[in-house]
N, C-alpha and C positions, 0 to 999 in steps of 0.2 A: 504494500500500500504506500502511496506517495503522501507526503504531508500536504495539508491544505494550504492555500494561499495565505498571505499575511493577514488578511481580514478574518481568518479562521475558517472560511468556507471556500472551497475550490470549485473547479468545474465539475460537471457531472462525471461520476466514475472515480473521482479522487476521494480519498478518505476511506469510509467504510467499504464501499464497493459491493455492498450486498443488497439484495432485495429482501423485503420482509418475507419470512418463511425460510430463510437460510440459503436461498439460491445464490450462487456466485455468478449469476449472469451479469451482463453489462447493465449499466444504469439505463433507465428508460429514456433519458434524453439523448442517448447515443443513437437512437433510431432516427432522429432528425438531423444528425450531424453529417458532414460530408464523408466521414470515415466511421464505419461501423465494424464491430468485431465479427469475425466469421467463426464457423464451427471449429476451425483449427486454432483459434485463439489469435490469429493475425488479423490486422485491420484490413478492410476492403473498402473500396470506393463505392459510395451510394450516389447515383445521379440525382440532380436537382428535382427532376420530375417525380422520382420516388420519395425524395425527402418531403415534398409538399403533400404527399398522400397520407401523412400522419395526422391530418386534421388540425394542424396548427399546434400540436403538442410540443414540437421542437422550439418554436418561437415563444410559446408560453413558458417552456422550461428555461430558456435563456432569460426571459423577463423575471422569472422567479429567482434564479440564481443571482441576478443583479440586485433584486430587492434584498435577498438574504445577505449579500456581501455588504450592503449599506446599513444593515440592521444595527441599531445601538439602543441604549436605554432611552435616549431623548426622542428618537423617532419611532419607537415601538408602536404607538397607536396608529400612526399613518401607514407604516409598513404592514401591520397586521390587517388593516382595512384593505389595502391593495392586494395582499396575498389572498384574503378571503374572497375578493372579487375574482381573482384568477381561478380560485378553486370552484367558483360558481359557474365559470364559463367552460363549455366543452366537457370533455371527459375528466373526471376528478382523479381517478386512480394514478395516471402518470404524474400528476402534480403531487399527490401524496407520496408516491415513491421517490420523487425528486426531493421533497422535504425531508423524508426519512434519511436518505443518503447524505444530504447536506448537514443535517443536525448531528447524525452519528459521526460524520467526517470531522466535524468541529470538536465533538466531545471525545472521540477516540483517536485523536491525532498522536503521532509519534513525537511531535514537538511538544513544547510546554503549553498546556492548555490554561488559558486565563479563566478564572472562576466567573468573571463578569460575562464572558462569551457564553458559558454554559448556562448561567442564570437568565441571560437575555433570550437564548434559544428556548429554554423551558417556559419563559413567560410568553413567548410567541406561540408555542404549541398550546398553551392554556388559552390564550386569547382566540385561537382558531378553533377551539372545541365546538362552538355552535355551528360553524361553517363546515367543519370536517370532524364529526364526533369520533370517527374511527382512526384518526391520525395518531393519537396517543397509543392506541392498541397496536397499530402497525409498528410504531417506534419501539415499544416495549418488546414486541415479538422479535424484531430485528436485533435489538440489544441483547436479548437472551440467547439468540442464535449465535451472535458474534462471541459472546462470553463462552458458550459451550464449545465452539470451534477453537478458541484460544486455549481453553482449559485442556481440551483433548490434545492439542499440539504440544503444550507444555508437559503434559503427562507422558506423552510418547517420547519426548526428548529426554525426560528424566529417567525413563526406563532404558534408554539406549546406551 
């Protein structure tokens, strides 16, 4: 896993890199990017016509990442309102997956995690609970899955 950008949240696919449920698939926003992972794990080019077929999820994902990168305690109400608006437009699941990836990426970074970033992300998840009541559940599920994976990896390394 790569460390997130200086603001605590990186591009899609950085940070936790997991889907809720423990899948180690590419982040949902990768569907709309010019480069998408293939079954062999190597990136492959996705033509613009196919990128547009995602129903605007890629553009909404970029907008969501921009909002999350600007998130601070001072602008939490305005950012949460804009994110709630994004969650209300189009398909909600890709946006929830993007949120889970970004929040876990900030919280589980290999770099030093600032408590203020973790608290601000937690406040955002709480503020979004009326717009996306299942966001917290997906976040907890992904966190538990990541914990189990890391625990199993450490345990197998200790036995080797």
